[in-house]
N, C-alpha and C positions, 0 to 999 in steps of 0.2 A: 636314904639314898644319898649318896655322896655326890660330890661335884664330878667326879670321874664317871660315875654311873650316869649322871645326867648328861654329860657330854657324849657318852657312848650312846645313850638313847637318842639323843639329838642327832648324832652322826649316823645312826642306822635308819633314821626316818621314822622313828617312833614318836612318841610323845605328841607334839603338836603337828606333826607331819611336815616338819621343816628339816631339810637335809642341810646341816651346818656347812659341810664342805662344799656342797653344790652352791649354797647361798654365798659362801665366802668367795668361791671362784667366780660366780656370776657378778658379785659386787666388785671384784677386782677387774673383771672384764668390762663392766659398766664404767668404772672409773677410768680405765685406759681409753675406751671408746669416747667417753665424755671429754677426756683431756685432749685426744686427737681432734675431735670435733671442735672443742673450744679453741684449740691452737690454730687449726687450718680451715675447717669448714664454716664455723660460725662467722669468722671475719669475712670470708667470701660471700656467704649468704647475706650478712649485714651490709657489705659493700654493694652487692647486687640490689638489695632492697633500697638502700640509700640512692643508688643510681636510678632505680625505677621511680622512687619517690621524687627525685629531682626532675626526671623526665615528665612525670605527671604534673608536678608543680609548674614546670616550664610550659607544658601544654595548656594548663589552666590559665597561666599568665598570658600566653599567646592568644588563647581564646578570648580572654577579657580584653586584651589589647585590640584584637581583631574586632570585637564587639564595639569598643570605643571608636576605633577607626571607621567602622561601618556607620556608626551614629554620626560621626563628624562628616563623613562623606555624604551621608544622607542629608544632613543639615546644609552642607555646602551645595549639594545639588538643588535643594529647595531654594537656597539664596540665589543661585544662578538662574533657576527658573523664574523666581520672583523678579529678579533684575531683567531677565529677558522679557517677561510680561510687561514690565514698566516701560522698557525701551520700545517694545512693540507698540504699546499704546501711544507713546510719544511719537513714534514714527507715523502711526495712523493719524494722529491729530495734526502733525505737520503736513502730511499728505492732504488731509481734508482742507487745511488752511490754504495750502498751495492751490488746490483745486478750486476753492472759492475765489481766491485772488485771480486765478486764470479765467474762471467763469466771468468775474466782474470785468476783467480786461477785455475778454472777447465781446461781452455785451456792450461795453463802452466803444470798442472798435467798430462793432456793428452799427451802433447808433451814429457814430461819427461818419461811417461810410454811407449810411442811409441819409444823413443830413447832407453830405457831399453830393450824393446822387440827386437828392431833392433840389439842392442849389443848382446843380447842372441842368436839371430838367426845367427849373424855373427860368434859368438863363436862356435855355433853348426855346422855351415857350415865348419869352420876351423877344428873342431874336425873330422867331416866326411871326409874332404879333407886329414887330416893327417892319418886317418884310411885307406882311399883309397890308399894313398901313401905307407903306411906300407904294405898293402895287395899287392899292385903292386910290391913293392920291393921284397916281398916273392916270388911272381910269377916270377919276373925277376931272382931271385936267383935260383929257381927251374928250370926255363928254361935254365939258364946258366949252371947249373950243368948237366942237361940232355943233353944239346948241347955239353958240354965238354966231357961227357961220350961217346957220339956217335963219337966224333972226336977221342978220345983216343981209343975207341973200348971197353971199359969196363965201368961198373957202378961205378961212383965216388960218394961214399956216406960217406965219412969220415967226421968227425966233423970238422976237421981243414980246409978242402976244403970249407965246408959250411960257416965257420966263415970268411975265407978270401974273399969269394964272397960277403958276407953281408957287410963287411968293405968297399969293393970296391964300392958297390952300395951306401952306406951311404956317402962316400967321394964324389961321383959324385953328389949326391943330394945336399950336402952342397955347393959344388962348383957352382952348378946351382942357388941356392938361394942367394948367395952373389953376 
């Protein structure tokens, strides 16, 4: 068989079952479609894929940035809470110290007031005692004059006698106090 016969067999679909004309037309169609796809479709697809890849990369970067920001915000919140706890504790300590100082001041004031009241009561008692002594002295003078009058047999009511008895009683009170 010659080459012409072989090409005829191939063209008729015999031999290996390949139709050379169909194959050749399909090959040309494939090349044209591939060239059209290569010229216009593949760049659009590649561009779309690159855009999608860029969007995904930006999304990942944003997610990582958000994760870092969240970690920083969490750390900042923890620092703020720790500072707030420290400041709260300091405020409590200051309040306790102020309360203790106020308590001490109130106690000292109460002691001073109690001492003042005690001194006033002592002064009042001394005044009452002096008043009672004066009254007792008068009663002693009156009794002494009355007793002297009975002893003498007459009423002794002169002013000089009263003055002398009062001086005697005062002198005896002073001698007793010293």
